[in-house]
MINUDREN-614994 format. One line per field, with one value per residue (C-alpha): residue in one letter; residue number from 0; x, y, z. Coordinates in steps of 0.5 Angstrom, whole numbers, m for minus. Each point is the difference from the previous one (the first is absolute). Layout:
! residues N
residu	(A,...)
num	(NUM,...)
x	(X,...)
y	(Y,...)
z	(Z,...)
***
This chain:
! residues 168
residu	(X,X,X,X,X,X,X,X,X,X,X,X,X,X,X,X,X,X,X,X,X,X,X,X,X,X,X,X,X,X,X,X,X,X,X,X,X,X,X,X,X,X,X,X,X,X,X,X,X,X,X,X,X,X,X,X,X,X,X,X,X,X,X,X,X,X,X,X,X,X,X,X,X,X,X,X,X,X,X,X,X,X,X,X,X,X,X,X,X,X,X,X,X,X,X,X,X,X,X,X,X,X,X,X,X,X,X,X,X,X,X,X,X,X,X,X,X,X,X,X,X,X,X,X,X,X,X,X,X,X,X,X,X,X,X,X,X,X,X,X,X,X,X,X,X,X,X,X,X,X,X,X,X,X,X,X,X,X,X,X,X,X,X,X,X,X,X,X)
num	(0,1,2,3,4,5,6,7,8,9,10,11,12,13,14,15,16,17,18,19,20,21,22,23,24,25,26,27,28,29,30,31,32,33,34,35,36,37,38,39,40,41,42,43,44,45,46,47,48,49,50,51,52,53,54,55,56,57,58,59,60,61,62,63,64,65,66,67,68,69,70,71,72,73,74,75,76,77,78,79,80,81,82,83,84,85,86,87,88,89,90,91,92,93,94,95,96,97,98,99,100,101,102,103,104,105,106,107,108,109,110,111,112,113,114,115,116,117,118,119,120,121,122,123,124,125,126,127,128,129,130,131,132,133,134,135,136,137,138,139,140,141,142,143,144,145,146,147,148,149,150,151,152,153,154,155,156,157,158,159,160,161,162,163,164,165,166,167)
x	(18,m1,7,m1,m6,3,6,m4,m4,6,3,m7,m1,7,m2,0,m4,m6,6,4,m5,m2,7,1,m6,2,7,m2,m5,5,5,m4,m5,2,m3,1,m3,m2,m3,m3,m5,m4,m7,m1,m7,m2,7,6,6,7,4,5,2,5,1,m4,m4,m6,m5,1,m7,m6,m7,m5,m7,m5,m2,7,1,m6,3,7,m4,m4,5,7,4,m1,3,0,3,m3,m2,0,m5,m1,m6,1,m6,1,1,5,4,0,2,6,2,1,4,4,0,m3,m1,m2,m1,m3,3,m6,m1,m4,m6,1,1,5,6,5,2,5,1,4,1,4,7,m3,m8,0,2,m5,1,0,m5,6,2,m7,m1,7,m3,m6,3,5,m5,m4,6,1,m7,0,7,m2,m6,4,5,m5,m3,7,1,m7,2,7,m3,m6,6,4,m6,m1,7,m1,m6,1)
y	(43,m2,m2,m4,m3,m2,m3,m4,m2,m2,m4,m4,m2,m3,m5,m7,m3,3,m1,4,5,0,1,6,3,0,2,6,3,m1,4,5,1,1,m6,m4,m6,m2,m7,m3,m5,m5,m2,m7,m3,4,3,4,m3,4,0,5,5,5,4,m2,m6,m2,m6,m6,m1,4,m3,4,m1,0,7,3,m3,4,6,m1,0,5,5,m1,5,0,5,1,7,6,5,m5,m1,m7,m2,m7,m3,m3,m7,2,4,m5,m5,4,2,m8,0,5,5,7,m1,m6,0,m5,m4,m2,m3,2,m2,4,m6,1,m5,4,6,4,3,5,3,7,0,3,m1,8,0,1,m2,6,1,m1,m7,m2,1,m3,m6,0,0,m5,m5,2,m2,m6,m3,1,m4,m5,m2,m1,m4,m4,m2,m2,m4,m4,m1,m3,m5,m2,m1,m4,m4,m2,m2,m5,m3,0)
z	(m124,m8,0,6,m3,m7,4,4,m6,m4,6,1,m7,0,6,m3,6,5,6,m4,m1,8,1,m4,2,7,m1,m4,4,6,m3,m2,6,7,3,6,m4,m7,m1,m6,0,m4,1,1,2,6,2,m3,0,1,m6,1,6,1,7,6,1,m4,2,m5,0,0,1,m5,1,m6,3,0,m7,m2,3,m3,m7,1,2,m3,5,8,4,8,1,1,m5,m6,m5,1,5,3,3,7,m2,m4,5,5,m5,m2,7,1,m6,2,m6,m1,m8,m4,m7,m4,m6,m4,m7,m6,3,6,4,6,m1,5,4,2,7,3,7,1,3,7,2,0,m7,m6,m7,m5,m5,m6,4,0,m8,m1,4,m4,m7,2,2,m6,m5,5,m1,m8,0,5,m4,m6,4,3,m7,m2,6,m1,m8,2,5,m5,m5,5,2,m8,0,5,m2,m7)
***
């Protein structure tokens, strides 16, 4: 487990853009955790926008109300399966069913604001993710959140520099 997290962290830190990070996140999770679908999303205003997907279908755009944003921010991990540690509110459960996932892990910045999410569904509707798989997902999303914040900052600085060159 520790070796997998170290390897994931190293790979994520070699991402040069947020798109590379979203792709690496999905590729690694899909390789390590048996799932029908693994999808990564970025938060854009009041919607999650699909950035990368492996396996089965995933919605391109998922509407997110202010209430849902607050729920995603309040608890980083949401799990719809029996005998698991995450309790999901009825509104979150309904939202996850519509999105077609049984596990959702928020990507947050240093201030705790949700900037994206990873959603997964098991291979079969009767399958359940194991505790170790959920822990791996949670840890991978924590590392990805840190790297995403750095990449977002770098991309913003680059765009500001380009704007200065055009105007200067």
